[in-house]
N, CA, C and O of each residue as an XYZ file, in Angstrom:
892
protein
N     177.176    118.473    -23.749
C     176.419    117.750    -23.819
C     174.784    118.345    -24.081
O     174.269    119.149    -23.303
N     174.122    117.838    -25.233
C     172.735    118.456    -25.390
C     171.615    118.278    -24.586
O     171.554    117.183    -24.026
N     170.888    118.911    -24.422
C     169.674    118.469    -23.231
C     168.950    116.950    -23.560
O     168.471    116.141    -22.765
N     169.062    116.890    -25.051
C     168.312    115.538    -25.330
C     169.400    114.377    -25.017
O     168.987    113.266    -24.683
N     170.598    114.597    -25.108
C     171.740    113.609    -24.983
C     171.645    113.263    -23.141
O     171.610    112.120    -22.686
N     171.616    114.582    -22.261
C     171.479    114.475    -21.022
C     170.285    113.779    -20.441
O     170.364    113.149    -19.386
N     168.973    113.916    -21.263
C     167.850    113.248    -20.940
C     167.962    111.858    -21.087
O     167.376    111.052    -20.365
N     168.817    111.529    -22.147
C     168.823    109.791    -22.506
C     169.537    109.086    -21.272
O     169.305    108.048    -20.653
N     170.482    110.063    -21.175
C     171.744    109.447    -19.984
C     170.901    109.199    -18.725
O     170.916    108.037    -18.318
N     170.338    109.885    -18.196
C     169.327    110.265    -17.145
C     168.544    109.070    -17.184
O     168.720    108.255    -16.279
N     167.532    108.779    -18.270
C     166.845    107.375    -18.678
C     167.672    106.373    -18.201
O     167.499    105.784    -17.134
N     168.611    106.167    -19.022
C     169.447    105.004    -18.855
C     169.912    104.550    -17.457
O     169.946    103.368    -17.116
N     170.294    105.671    -16.616
C     170.871    105.386    -15.351
C     169.592    104.877    -14.380
O     169.642    103.942    -13.581
N     168.596    105.620    -14.622
C     167.331    105.197    -13.952
C     166.821    103.772    -14.223
O     166.320    103.020    -13.388
N     167.059    103.492    -15.704
C     166.865    101.914    -16.055
C     167.794    100.924    -15.661
O     167.426     99.750    -15.630
N     168.888    101.224    -15.374
C     170.015    100.668    -15.131
C     169.862    100.366    -13.457
O     170.331     99.305    -13.045
N     169.259    101.224    -12.569
C     169.181    100.895    -11.000
C     168.208     99.694    -11.165
O     168.327     98.866    -10.261
N     167.376     99.439    -12.004
C     166.463     98.238    -11.973
C     166.964     96.859    -12.656
O     166.317     95.818    -12.765
N     168.133     97.094    -13.038
C     168.558     96.146    -14.031
C     168.511     94.510    -13.410
O     168.500     94.322    -12.194
N     168.498     93.868    -13.964
C     168.448     92.491    -13.441
C     169.611     91.710    -12.553
O     169.529     90.881    -11.647
N     170.884     92.434    -13.312
C     172.244     92.169    -13.155
C     172.680     93.117    -11.620
O     172.746     94.346    -11.651
N     172.869     92.546    -10.719
C     173.239     93.528     -9.504
C     174.597     94.519     -9.652
O     174.787     95.645     -9.193
N     175.541     93.581    -10.548
C     176.692     94.477    -11.076
C     176.611     95.963    -11.523
O     177.128     97.018    -11.158
N     175.553     95.492    -12.665
C     174.867     96.419    -13.553
C     174.042     97.657    -12.364
O     174.384     98.833    -12.477
N     173.228     97.363    -11.532
C     172.628     98.517    -10.550
C     174.240     98.975     -9.722
O     174.529    100.170     -9.785
N     174.863     98.383     -9.257
C     175.941     98.688     -8.658
C     176.689    100.011     -9.455
O     176.614    101.139     -8.966
N     177.248     99.808    -10.434
C     177.688    100.990    -11.388
C     176.470    101.902    -11.648
O     176.718    103.065    -11.963
N     175.574    101.629    -11.581
C     174.467    102.896    -11.822
C     174.315    103.351    -10.725
O     173.942    104.524    -10.745
N     174.500    102.736     -9.343
C     174.467    103.708     -8.333
C     175.564    104.523     -8.240
O     175.496    105.742     -8.086
N     176.723    103.789     -8.343
C     178.226    104.776     -8.666
C     177.981    105.655     -9.374
O     178.112    106.749     -8.823
N     177.572    105.698    -10.707
C     177.579    106.656    -11.483
C     176.655    107.792    -10.929
O     177.064    108.953    -10.950
N     175.429    107.486    -10.439
C     174.514    108.463     -9.781
C     175.031    109.299     -8.843
O     174.870    110.518     -8.895
N     175.683    108.700     -7.927
C     176.265    109.722     -6.848
C     177.756    110.274     -7.148
O     178.366    110.948     -6.317
N     178.291    109.923     -8.424
C     179.475    110.753     -8.743
C     178.728    111.905     -9.598
O     179.169    113.047     -9.475
N     177.656    111.689    -10.434
C     177.177    113.059    -11.190
C     175.655    113.281    -10.264
O     174.535    113.175    -10.763
N     175.880    113.535     -9.142
C     174.127    113.671     -8.524
C     173.327    114.726     -9.439
O     173.694    115.761     -9.995
N     172.359    114.205     -9.393
C     171.074    115.131     -9.937
C     169.763    114.733     -9.444
O     169.297    113.599     -9.554
N     169.076    115.939     -8.778
C     167.659    116.207     -8.335
C     167.023    114.731     -8.483
O     166.743    113.916     -7.604
N     166.872    114.647    -10.057
C     165.888    113.839    -10.628
C     165.984    112.410    -10.135
O     165.061    111.597    -10.188
N     167.430    112.147     -9.556
C     167.600    110.618     -9.101
C     167.118    110.095     -7.773
O     166.922    108.918     -7.470
N     166.939    111.328     -6.926
C     166.628    111.254     -5.503
C     165.520    110.347     -5.182
O     165.564    109.558     -4.237
N     164.543    110.470     -5.971
C     163.156    109.840     -5.703
C     163.566    108.137     -6.159
O     163.372    107.286     -5.291
N     163.982    107.804     -7.170
C     164.472    106.503     -7.468
C     165.267    105.884     -6.531
O     164.972    104.705     -6.339
N     166.237    106.345     -5.853
C     167.268    105.934     -5.161
C     166.762    105.615     -3.722
O     167.209    104.694     -3.038
N     165.638    106.601     -3.283
C     165.106    106.280     -2.416
C     163.961    105.096     -2.669
O     163.761    104.356     -1.705
N     163.468    104.940     -3.445
C     162.614    103.836     -4.201
C     163.161    102.595     -4.014
O     162.612    101.698     -3.374
N     164.263    102.516     -4.572
C     165.085    101.356     -5.015
C     165.558    101.060     -3.809
O     165.467     99.851     -3.598
N     166.116    101.775     -2.755
C     166.596    101.395     -1.328
C     165.596    100.410     -0.647
O     165.982     99.577      0.172
N     164.556    100.517     -0.949
C     163.419     99.774     -0.075
C     163.190     98.520     -0.562
O     162.430     97.714     -0.024
N     163.944     98.282     -1.765
C     163.514     97.013     -2.091
C     164.762     95.936     -3.030
O     164.704     94.906     -3.701
N     165.774     96.851     -2.608
C     167.092     96.175     -3.428
C     167.652     94.864     -2.569
O     167.786     95.005     -1.354
N     167.876     93.996     -2.992
C     168.372     92.799     -2.112
C     169.401     92.465     -1.744
O     169.595     91.746     -0.763
N     170.478     93.062     -2.677
C     171.850     92.961     -2.260
C     172.540     94.054     -1.447
O     172.448     95.226     -1.811
N     173.183     93.729     -0.426
C     173.687     94.539      0.518
C     174.663     95.327     -0.126
O     174.400     96.518      0.042
N     175.375     95.203     -0.592
C     176.669     96.014     -1.254
C     176.152     97.129     -2.395
O     176.772     98.177     -2.572
N     174.886     96.764     -3.184
C     173.967     97.649     -3.945
C     173.370     98.655     -3.202
O     173.440     99.837     -3.540
N     172.719     98.221     -2.098
C     171.978     98.962     -1.012
C     172.891    100.165     -0.338
O     172.372    101.228      0.004
N     174.361     99.884     -0.173
C     175.010    100.671      0.609
C     175.581    101.600     -0.374
O     176.138    102.641     -0.027
N     175.433    101.190     -1.750
C     175.731    102.112     -2.735
C     174.941    103.204     -3.109
O     175.386    104.281     -3.506
N     173.656    102.885     -2.966
C     172.717    103.555     -2.873
C     172.343    104.493     -2.067
O     171.720    105.497     -2.412
N     172.829    104.124     -0.542
C     172.873    105.337      0.395
C     174.084    106.237      0.166
O     174.110    107.432      0.463
N     175.022    105.595     -0.355
C     176.538    106.745     -0.640
C     175.699    107.763     -1.741
O     175.457    108.929     -1.429
N     175.387    107.335     -2.730
C     174.526    108.292     -3.773
C     173.746    109.216     -2.780
O     174.257    110.273     -2.410
N     172.587    108.846     -2.373
C     171.882    109.737     -1.464
C     172.646    110.823     -0.841
O     172.429    112.025     -1.000
N     173.584    110.276     -0.099
C     174.342    111.212      0.674
C     175.003    112.374     -0.111
O     175.222    113.426      0.489
N     175.371    112.228     -1.565
C     176.076    113.044     -2.332
C     175.057    114.192     -2.682
O     175.532    115.264     -3.058
N     173.527    114.030     -2.574
C     172.569    114.844     -2.940
C     172.212    115.910     -2.190
O     172.739    115.738     -1.091
N     171.646    116.839     -2.196
C     171.529    117.985     -0.812
C     170.461    117.633     -0.102
O     169.408    117.481     -0.722
N     170.476    117.467      1.040
C     169.744    117.011      2.279
C     168.564    117.905      2.276
O     167.672    117.500      3.021
N     168.311    118.993      1.655
C     166.979    119.446      1.574
C     166.098    118.890      0.544
O     164.918    119.224      0.434
N     166.749    117.942     -0.290
C     165.889    117.166     -1.077
C     165.858    115.493     -0.462
O     164.872    114.762     -0.557
N     166.911    115.180      0.049
C     166.823    113.755      0.310
C     166.137    113.489      1.825
O     165.629    112.393      2.061
N     166.151    114.485      2.766
C     165.662    114.340      4.218
C     164.067    114.086      4.003
O     163.531    113.127      4.557
N     163.362    114.942      3.215
C     161.808    114.717      3.313
C     161.648    113.347      2.857
O     160.875    112.644      3.509
N     162.288    112.803      1.775
C     162.064    111.840      1.263
C     162.392    110.491      2.393
O     161.572    109.575      2.446
N     163.288    110.469      3.021
C     163.734    109.732      4.046
C     162.950    109.628      5.233
O     162.810    108.568      5.843
N     162.392    110.809      5.598
C     161.568    110.730      6.885
C     160.320    110.057      6.473
O     159.791    109.364      7.343
N     159.615    110.138      5.066
C     158.674    109.448      4.906
C     158.708    108.193      4.790
O     157.680    107.524      4.885
N     160.084    107.577      4.531
C     160.278    106.324      4.316
C     160.119    105.702      5.390
O     159.396    104.707      5.347
N     160.761    106.106      6.723
C     160.852    105.893      8.068
C     159.414    105.012      8.379
O     159.324    103.913      8.925
N     158.344    105.869      7.849
C     156.813    105.181      8.081
C     156.403    104.314      7.563
O     155.335    103.810      7.911
N     157.280    103.765      6.345
C     156.642    102.884      5.664
C     156.272    101.595      6.278
O     156.554    101.249      7.426
N     155.643    100.951      5.443
C     155.065     99.277      6.010
C     156.006     98.391      5.970
O     156.159     97.482      6.786
N     156.967     98.720      4.601
C     157.961     97.952      4.266
C     159.425     97.841      5.375
O     160.157     98.831      5.377
N     159.699     96.994      6.019
C     160.780     96.946      6.928
C     161.983     97.428      6.139
O     162.626     98.396      6.545
N     162.266     96.873      5.174
C     163.302     97.183      4.349
C     163.477     98.849      4.331
O     164.516     99.450      4.605
N     162.172     99.452      3.931
C     162.343    100.668      3.347
C     162.565    101.585      4.729
O     163.117    102.684      4.669
N     162.039    100.971      6.068
C     162.420    101.738      7.041
C     163.727    101.595      7.555
O     164.302    102.625      7.904
N     164.234    100.640      7.652
C     165.566    100.298      7.950
C     166.643    101.010      6.988
O     167.616    101.565      7.498
N     166.470    100.993      5.637
C     167.424    101.601      5.041
C     167.364    103.226      5.064
O     168.272    104.019      4.815
N     166.440    103.399      5.320
C     165.941    105.175      5.443
C     166.747    105.427      6.782
O     167.593    106.315      6.891
N     166.458    104.717      7.596
C     167.123    105.174      9.119
C     168.708    104.853      8.815
O     169.436    105.706      9.324
N     169.327    103.943      8.187
C     170.631    103.993      7.625
C     171.177    104.862      6.952
O     172.374    105.131      7.044
N     170.347    105.435      6.158
C     170.670    106.796      5.345
C     170.894    107.929      6.198
O     171.891    108.641      6.315
N     169.734    107.962      6.796
C     170.092    109.371      7.770
C     171.128    109.333      8.640
O     171.718    110.394      8.843
N     171.554    108.159      9.313
C     172.770    107.943     10.156
C     173.766    108.426      9.549
O     174.605    109.031     10.217
N     173.937    108.282      8.105
C     174.930    108.394      7.192
C     174.918    110.004      7.078
O     175.975    110.566      7.366
N     173.898    110.740      6.712
C     173.888    112.016      6.577
C     174.312    112.423      7.809
O     175.444    112.889      7.937
N     173.466    112.298      8.858
C     174.050    112.808     10.160
C     173.181    114.301     10.414
O     173.535    115.077     11.301
N     172.269    114.519      9.718
C     171.715    116.071      9.958
C     170.695    115.508     11.236
O     169.950    114.532     11.141
N     170.861    116.393     12.468
C     169.759    116.202     13.383
C     168.546    116.682     13.400
O     167.794    116.451     14.347
N     168.222    117.343     12.460
C     166.822    117.615     11.830
C     165.953    116.091     11.933
O     164.774    115.999     12.275
N     166.591    115.275     11.660
C     166.022    114.229     11.724
C     165.566    113.196     12.907
O     164.882    112.176     12.981
N     166.262    113.958     13.718
C     165.940    113.436     15.160
C     164.518    113.005     15.428
O     164.253    111.832     15.691
N     163.448    114.114     15.350
C     161.980    113.583     15.882
C     161.744    112.437     15.082
O     160.865    111.799     15.661
N     162.089    111.845     14.029
C     161.666    110.737     13.531
C     161.871    109.865     14.114
O     160.912    109.094     14.117
N     163.132    109.367     14.960
C     163.563    108.540     15.543
C     162.633    108.312     16.851
O     162.785    108.938     17.900
N     161.783    107.456     16.660
C     160.496    107.455     17.805
C     160.729    106.137     18.371
O     161.438    105.235     17.925
N     159.868    106.177     19.651
C     159.860    104.885     20.428
C     159.566    103.751     19.681
O     160.005    102.625     19.910
N     158.704    104.117     18.654
C     157.693    102.648     18.037
C     159.092    102.241     17.006
O     159.205    101.026     16.847
N     160.112    103.059     16.326
C     161.041    102.457     15.777
C     162.371    101.805     16.401
O     163.216    101.048     15.923
N     162.199    102.468     17.799
C     163.704    101.669     18.440
C     163.026    100.806     19.057
O     163.674    100.438     20.038
N     161.914    100.220     18.976
C     161.242     98.737     19.529
C     160.677     98.016     18.246
O     160.036     96.969     18.157
N     161.144     98.962     17.208
C     160.133     97.730     15.931
C     160.517     96.278     16.167
O     161.499     95.794     16.729
N     159.339     95.654     15.507
C     159.596     94.139     15.859
C     160.543     93.527     14.775
O     161.051     92.434     15.025
N     160.803     94.119     13.646
C     162.093     93.919     12.803
C     163.105     94.274     13.163
O     163.410     95.466     13.186
N     164.120     93.029     13.649
C     165.187     93.254     14.165
C     166.161     94.162     13.286
O     166.964     94.793     13.973
N     166.259     94.362     11.888
C     166.928     94.976     11.164
C     166.660     96.503     11.407
O     167.601     97.297     11.418
N     165.333     96.913     11.604
C     164.960     98.155     11.530
C     165.272     98.677     12.778
O     165.752     99.808     12.862
N     165.002     97.814     14.017
C     165.403     98.316     15.345
C     167.047     98.258     15.479
O     167.568     98.836     16.432
N     167.624     97.757     14.794
C     169.121     97.716     14.645
C     169.594     99.264     14.092
O     170.191    100.121     14.743
N     169.196     99.326     12.876
C     169.439    100.875     12.548
C     168.924    102.021     13.068
O     169.460    103.112     12.874
N     167.723    101.848     13.848
C     166.683    102.998     14.724
C     168.169    103.238     15.865
O     168.830    104.252     16.087
N     168.266    102.095     16.304
C     169.831    102.294     17.291
C     171.008    102.996     16.908
O     171.678    103.658     17.701
N     171.227    102.879     15.884
C     172.594    103.323     15.336
C     172.299    104.893     15.042
O     173.016    105.817     15.428
N     171.078    105.019     14.266
C     170.765    106.374     14.267
C     170.322    107.223     15.179
O     170.323    108.446     15.039
N     169.995    106.722     15.981
C     169.512    107.406     17.574
C     170.707    108.038     18.192
O     170.807    109.213     18.546
N     171.638    107.059     18.276
C     173.128    107.536     18.894
C     173.783    108.660     18.104
O     174.299    109.715     18.473
N     173.633    108.199     17.097
C     174.478    109.529     16.141
C     173.679    110.948     16.194
O     174.266    112.024     16.310
N     172.459    110.834     16.109
C     171.428    112.195     16.060
C     170.967    112.439     17.228
O     170.102    113.315     17.237
N     171.304    111.853     18.504
C     170.305    112.480     19.698
C     171.028    113.986     19.834
O     172.238    114.142     19.670
N     170.289    114.846     20.092
C     170.592    116.058     20.704
C     171.393    116.103     22.250
O     171.228    115.149     23.010
N     172.287    117.295     22.669
C     173.148    117.054     23.367
C     171.900    117.335     24.786
O     170.958    118.127     24.786
N     172.300    116.444     25.808
C     171.243    116.353     27.110
C     170.031    115.404     26.910
O     169.251    115.272     27.854
N     169.852    114.845     25.946
C     168.719    113.743     25.660
C     169.408    112.410     25.899
O     168.675    111.422     25.944
N     170.697    112.248     26.055
C     171.500    110.922     25.838
C     170.675    109.885     27.040
O     170.236    108.773     26.747
N     170.576    110.504     28.422
C     170.134    109.600     29.253
C     168.623    108.976     29.151
O     168.293    107.833     29.467
N     167.799    110.005     28.636
C     166.476    109.708     28.164
C     166.459    108.417     27.204
O     165.759    107.435     27.448
N     167.268    108.519     26.137
C     167.434    107.874     24.983
C     168.014    106.690     25.460
O     167.630    105.657     24.912
N     169.118    106.568     26.642
C     169.651    105.286     26.932
C     168.375    104.307     27.797
O     168.315    103.080     27.720
N     167.652    104.962     28.406
C     166.274    104.597     29.507
C     165.698    103.559     28.235
O     165.617    102.341     28.391
N     165.331    104.236     27.009
C     164.683    103.768     25.961
C     165.259    102.344     25.525
O     164.727    101.240     25.645
N     166.562    102.704     24.958
C     167.430    101.462     24.594
C     167.279    100.261     25.586
O     167.139     99.097     25.209
N     167.323    100.691     26.981
C     167.562     99.464     27.929
C     166.387     99.004     27.915
O     166.448     97.785     28.078
N     165.134     99.431     27.782
C     163.836     98.456     27.517
C     164.229     97.218     26.068
O     163.522     96.210     26.066
N     164.926     97.293     25.332
C     165.471     96.245     24.505
C     166.576     95.206     24.870
O     166.936     94.278     24.146
N     166.984     95.467     25.927
C     168.240     94.533     26.438
C     167.595     93.215     26.811
O     166.678     93.114     27.626
N     168.220     92.085     26.064
C     168.057     90.671     26.322
C     167.371     90.360     24.828
O     166.846     89.251     24.731
N     167.330     91.090     23.844
C     166.405     90.908     22.534
C     167.213     90.179     21.681
O     168.424     90.318     21.514
N     166.318     89.240     21.052
C     167.283     88.625     19.804
C     168.225     87.885     19.663
O     168.367     87.120     20.618
N     168.849     87.793     18.975
C     170.010     86.556     18.854
C     171.620     87.718     18.712
O     171.663     88.907     18.397
N     172.587     86.912     19.032
C     173.852     87.739     19.062
C     174.124     89.144     18.344
O     174.544     90.120     18.966
N     173.913     89.147     17.312
C     174.032     90.289     16.054
C     173.123     91.266     16.747
O     173.625     92.366     16.979
N     171.796     91.054     17.145
C     170.921     92.215     17.686
C     171.481     92.857     19.059
O     171.512     94.033     19.420
N     171.977     91.500     19.789
C     172.492     92.156     21.112
C     173.678     92.987     21.258
O     173.953     93.883     22.056
N     174.381     92.407     20.180
C     175.989     93.106     19.863
C     175.476     94.796     19.367
O     176.040     95.790     19.826
N     174.466     94.862     18.489
C     174.301     96.042     18.032
C     173.928     97.059     19.213
O     174.537     98.074     19.553
N     172.725     96.489     19.756
C     172.541     97.061     21.030
C     173.256     97.854     22.242
O     173.002     98.961     22.716
N     174.371     96.772     22.621
C     175.685     97.075     23.482
C     176.280     98.088     22.760
O     176.726     99.043     23.397
N     176.385     98.071     21.448
C     177.736     99.294     21.087
C     176.832    100.379     20.928
O     177.354    101.490     21.019
N     175.626    100.340     20.718
C     174.895    101.660     20.797
C     174.898    101.980     22.281
O     175.175    103.123     22.645
N     174.649    101.171     23.022
C     174.683    101.932     24.780
C     176.053    102.303     25.122
O     176.292    103.174     25.959
N     176.939    101.674     24.506
C     178.437    102.009     24.975
C     178.732    103.286     24.158
O     179.518    104.081     24.673
N     178.273    103.550     23.108
C     178.548    104.908     22.242
C     178.059    106.145     23.057
O     178.550    107.271     22.988
N     177.015    105.758     23.838
C     176.497    107.037     24.627
C     177.392    107.268     26.155
O     177.230    108.189     26.955
N     177.889    106.678     26.202
C     178.987    106.684     27.386
C     178.391    106.454     28.691
O     177.372    105.775     28.819
N     179.028    107.027     29.710
C     178.514    106.812     30.971
C     177.102    107.336     31.474
O     176.972    107.142     32.683
N     176.056    107.921     30.902
C     174.701    108.192     31.179
C     173.885    107.033     31.283
O     172.798    107.059     31.859
N     174.396    105.942     30.712
C     173.801    104.756     30.325
C     173.731    103.915     32.059
O     172.792    103.251     32.498
N     174.728    104.159     32.584
C     175.027    103.275     33.770
C     173.751    102.958     34.676
O     173.470    101.804     34.999
N     172.883    104.246     35.123
C     171.458    104.122     35.691
C     170.647    102.975     35.058
O     170.165    102.129     35.811
N     170.476    102.894     33.827
C     169.371    102.428     32.975
C     170.164    100.577     33.118
O     169.477     99.557     33.156
N     171.285    100.600     33.157
C     171.993     99.505     32.839
C     172.124     98.617     34.375
O     172.224     97.392     34.443
N     172.098     99.450     35.414
C     171.894     98.864     36.838
C     170.610     98.567     36.920
O     170.407     97.391     37.224
N     169.558     99.300     36.734
C     168.261     98.990     36.596
C     167.919     97.775     36.001
O     167.209     96.962     36.592
N     168.390     97.569     34.813
C     168.030     96.424     34.110
C     168.831     94.992     34.927
O     168.176     93.986     35.200
N     169.954     95.086     35.165
C     170.818     94.061     35.774
C     170.033     93.416     37.006
O     170.588     92.577     37.715
N     168.636     93.863     37.253
C     167.787     93.444     38.558
C     166.770     92.863     37.664
O     165.906     92.223     38.264
N     166.676     92.909     36.650
C     165.306     92.294     35.824
C     165.157     90.736     35.899
O     165.960     89.865     35.566
N     163.842     90.632     36.456
C     163.502     88.961     36.305
C     164.073     88.209     35.530
O     164.291     87.044     35.864
N     164.450     88.690     34.318
C     164.657     87.744     32.944
C     165.943     87.700     33.093
O     166.525     88.749     33.369
N     166.563     86.671     32.968
C     168.290     86.552     33.145
C     168.678     86.743     31.624
O     169.892     86.832     31.438
N     168.035     86.806     30.725
C     168.637     87.262     29.345
C     169.075     88.805     29.436
O     170.192     89.258     29.186
N     168.034     89.443     29.816
C     168.220     90.684     30.071
C     169.028     91.270     31.382
O     169.542     92.385     31.296
N     169.123     90.590     32.461
C     170.528     90.835     33.256
C     171.762     90.581     32.848
O     172.754     91.214     33.208
N     171.745     89.321     31.817
C     172.937     88.824     31.683
C     173.842     90.144     30.376
O     175.037     90.376     30.193
N     172.621     90.711     29.744
C     172.790     91.271     28.520
C     173.259     93.175     29.131
O     173.974     94.056     28.654
N     172.434     93.070     30.316
C     172.955     94.273     30.807
C     174.104     94.386     31.574
O     174.767     95.418     31.472
N     174.486     93.417     32.398
C     176.235     93.268     33.062
C     177.281     93.257     31.926
O     178.353     93.858     31.869
N     176.668     92.373     30.983
C     178.006     92.511     29.750
C     178.135     93.849     29.324
O     179.271     94.324     29.325
N     176.878     94.773     28.843
C     177.017     95.829     28.304
C     177.800     96.807     29.481
O     178.846     97.291     29.049
N     177.591     97.037     30.367
C     178.441     97.757     31.581
C     179.916     97.063     31.538
O     180.935     97.742     31.660
N     179.940     95.645     31.353
C     181.561     95.658     31.693
C     181.906     96.099     30.091
O     183.062     96.513     30.003
N     181.281     96.105     29.000
C     182.218     96.547     27.809
C     182.222     98.337     28.070
O     183.191     98.983     27.671
N     181.549     98.736     28.474
C     181.505    100.568     28.864
C     182.719    100.616     29.631
O     183.580    101.449     29.349
N     182.907     99.583     30.826
C     184.223     99.914     31.582
C     185.523     99.318     30.953
O     186.584     99.879     31.226
N     185.529     98.072     30.016
C     186.513     98.021     29.122
C     186.121     97.699     27.969
O     185.724     96.541     27.839
N     186.109     98.446     26.985
C     185.819     98.349     25.574
C     186.646     97.203     24.888
O     186.198     96.553     23.943
N     187.830     97.016     25.411
C     188.640     95.948     24.665
C     188.197     94.485     24.776
O     188.365     93.639     23.897
N     187.651     94.304     25.881
C     187.421     92.886     26.540
C     186.477     92.390     25.492
O     186.479     91.210     25.842
N     185.731     92.421     24.540
C     185.007     92.023     23.539
C     183.677     91.372     23.959
O     183.323     91.296     25.135
N     183.032     90.954     23.016
C     181.367     91.242     23.680
C     181.158     89.620     24.285
O     180.428     89.382     25.247
N     182.048     88.405     23.430
C     181.734     87.109     23.843
C     182.211     86.931     25.453
O     181.606     86.252     26.283
N     183.425     87.696     25.690
C     183.873     87.485     26.989
C     182.743     88.191     27.850
O     182.313     87.539     28.801
N     182.240     89.396     27.630
C     181.448     89.893     28.395
C     180.362     89.323     28.682
O     179.877     89.508     29.799
N     179.748     88.529     27.778
C     178.725     87.724     27.737
C     178.886     86.240     28.766
O     178.062     85.762     29.545
N     179.958     85.875     28.493
C     180.360     84.970     29.420
C     180.374     85.180     30.942
O     179.858     84.570     31.879
N     181.155     86.270     30.841
C     181.126     86.589     32.415
C     180.022     87.090     33.338
O     179.836     87.103     34.555
N     179.263     87.560     32.083
C     178.016     88.334     32.824
C     176.901     87.132     33.242
O     176.114     87.144     34.188
N     177.108     86.075     32.196
C     176.260     84.715     32.234
C     177.064     84.083     34.173
O     176.508     83.700     35.204
N     178.045     84.218     33.915
C     178.696     83.422     35.249
C     177.874     84.156     36.699
O     177.327     83.592     37.647
N     178.038     85.460     36.433
C     177.142     86.540     37.444
C     176.284     85.784     37.727
O     176.238     85.125     38.766
N     175.410     85.777     36.750
C     174.057     85.933     36.862
C     173.549     84.316     37.486
O     172.566     84.114     38.200
N     174.472     83.345     37.012
C     174.248     82.261     37.605
C     174.733     81.883     39.066
O     174.233     81.016     39.783
N     175.609     82.554     39.310
C     176.367     82.462     40.919
C     175.120     83.529     41.704
O     174.720     83.260     42.836
N     174.656     84.609     41.013
C     173.420     85.262     41.745
C     172.330     84.178     41.933
O     172.095     83.934     43.116
N     171.782     83.640     41.241
C     170.837     82.838     41.412
C     170.906     81.630     42.227
O     169.984     81.206     42.923
N     172.169     81.055     42.084
C     172.343     80.148     43.089
C     172.410     80.690     44.455
O     171.737     80.099     45.298
N     173.221     81.882     44.886
C     173.045     82.757     46.160
C     171.466     82.585     46.551
O     171.099     81.841     47.461
N     170.584     83.360     45.754
C     169.243     83.203     45.936
C     168.521     82.461     46.401
O     167.601     82.721     47.177
N     168.947     81.094     45.851
C     168.425     79.856     45.963
C     168.965     79.243     47.424
O     168.370     78.328     47.994
N     170.149     79.861     47.937
C     170.569     79.273     49.062
C     170.241     79.846     50.443
O     170.556     79.520     51.588
N     169.306     81.066     49.781
C     168.891     81.904     51.279
C     167.840     81.292     51.849
O     167.381     81.714     52.911
């Protein structure tokens, strides 16, 4: 392949990543990941921040994981500070797939409590995968501050993250189970049940926790 032909192929691939057809963008991301080249990294990161289709975003992430970490990591670390929620979320998602613990310092408390649920969920998943040995309990304490947050998918994501940390989360969950907010108490109790019985299922754990919280509230009123 001549240099001119190679340059033309690169230009076409870069253009295809912005094509109006999602299937064309998907094929372009697959091609870029199949034959990685440093010249693609910036465009892959840039496109991840704005790509509307989930399956294309997932392929963009895969393509980035096929490139050297020395090239992708600096770009992704910049993205987690972006003002655009999707840029932050996708960068965190890709960092979790790369799995390089050099990214750990970028998983800040601000990201773990980000106002955007998708960003927060991506940060929780990345944090659990990247947390250094010995810092799990501290991470659990931060994650526990988010208990009771959001709708089902957000609460499920947080429970999964906490359960993945193991028994170190128990003190944080026990503390949250006495929170004045019944949503927090319910979520904490359900998560502890999932930790003890992973096969229980999130819905069953939530329903059981609601029953416990309701009974506790009735008992307090009867005193």
